[in-house]
C-alpha positions, 0 to 999 in steps of 0.5 A, a space after each residue: 500500500 503506498 504511504 501519503 507521499 507515493 501518491 501523485 496529486 493534481 492541480 486542484 486536489 484538495 488534501 487533508 495534511 498537517 501544518 503543524 503548529 502556527 506562528 502568529 495568524 499563520 494556517 496550521 494544525 490538521 485541515 484541508 488544502 488545495 494543491 496549486 503545484 503546476 501539473 508538469 512538476 507533479 508528473 516528476 513525483 515532487 517531495 514538496 508541493 505547494 498547497 492553499 489552506 481552506 477555512 471554514 471561517 469566511 472572511 470579507 477578503 480579497 485574498 481568499 476565494 469562497 469554494 461551495 461544498 459539492 460531489 467532486 471537492 468532498 467538503 462538507 461546508 463552505 470553504 475559503 482558500 486562504 491564498 495569502 497563506 500559500 506555502 510549500 509543504 513536504 508531501 509526507 505531511 499529506 495524509 489523503 485526497 478529499 476530492 478536487 476544486 475543478 479548473 474554474 475555482 482553481 483558475 480563481 486561486 490561482 489568479 488571486 495568487 498571482 494578485 497577492 505575489 504580483 506576477 
């Protein structure tokens, strides 16, 4: 049976992972996050991927993207992708795949990231 680190992921996958103990206002602890790493990078089986943590605390923020639950994403309640908390994580932190946000929401998340990062 593959370990969590051996499983390949796709862009937009929602994964459960342990972000560790947060400092200050960082997102942390055990929570879902959206994999935003490019497909061409994921094909190489990296040891580290880029993720955007999710929260069920919805705030009026230009740095967050709302996601409604559906059968494809596997979420049980409305969530927000906290683009301001984008980070790289070791794949061993990933516990399992929950679902996928789909191309429209992934594009919204990536657009928000590009605005935050000014790229």
